[in-house]
C-alpha positions as CSV (number, residue, x, y, z in Angstrom):
1,M,66.9,42.1,101.0
2,E,67.9,44.6,103.7
3,Q,65.7,42.8,106.2
4,A,66.1,39.2,105.1
5,R,66.0,36.8,107.9
6,C,68.0,34.1,106.1
7,P,71.5,34.2,104.7
8,L,71.8,35.6,101.2
9,R,74.5,35.3,98.6
10,F,74.6,37.4,95.4
11,V,76.4,36.1,92.3
12,V,76.9,39.1,90.0
13,G,78.3,39.3,86.4
14,M,80.3,42.4,86.7
15,L,80.2,43.2,82.9
16,D,76.4,43.5,83.0
17,P,75.7,47.1,82.1
18,V,72.4,47.1,83.9
19,S,72.8,45.1,87.1
20,G,76.5,44.3,87.3
21,A,79.1,46.3,89.2
22,P,76.7,49.1,90.3
23,M,74.3,46.5,91.8
24,A,77.1,44.6,93.6
25,A,78.2,47.9,95.2
26,R,74.6,48.7,96.2
27,F,74.1,45.2,97.7
28,K,77.2,45.8,99.8
29,E,75.9,49.2,100.8
30,L,72.5,48.0,101.9
31,V,73.0,44.5,103.2
32,P,75.0,44.1,106.4
33,N,77.9,41.7,105.8
34,A,76.8,41.2,102.2
35,D,78.0,38.0,100.6
36,V,78.7,39.0,97.0
37,V,80.5,36.8,94.5
38,E,81.8,39.0,91.7
39,L,82.4,37.3,88.3
40,P,84.6,39.9,86.6
41,D,84.4,38.6,83.0
42,V,80.7,37.7,83.0
43,G,77.7,39.7,81.8
44,H,73.9,39.7,82.4
45,Y,73.4,36.0,82.4
46,P,76.0,34.4,84.8
47,Q,74.0,31.1,84.9
48,V,74.3,30.8,81.1
49,E,77.7,32.4,80.6
50,A,79.5,30.8,83.5
51,P,77.3,28.0,84.9
52,E,80.2,26.1,86.5
53,R,81.3,29.1,88.5
54,V,77.7,30.0,89.5
55,L,77.2,26.4,90.7
56,A,80.5,26.5,92.6
57,A,79.5,29.7,94.3
58,C,76.1,28.2,95.3
59,E,77.6,24.9,96.5
60,E,80.2,26.8,98.6
61,F,77.4,28.9,100.1
62,W,75.2,25.8,100.8
63,K,78.1,23.9,102.3
64,A,78.9,26.8,104.7
65,L,75.3,27.0,105.8
66,W,75.1,23.2,106.3
67,E,78.3,23.3,108.5
68,R,76.7,26.0,110.7
69,L,73.8,23.7,111.6
């Protein structure tokens, strides 16, 4: 991820005890200009727990990429 040559967006369930807030912080530490969407009330499975918000975050990201073309 640190050397990715394409734009990245991370959608993180902040209540996830394994890969939530600590991983979001680590992404921001390692990836220059990290694009992290933090879902404060979501756990380990954002795509199941908050599918509409995950989709919205993805669509926003894709739209921004498309507009840069």
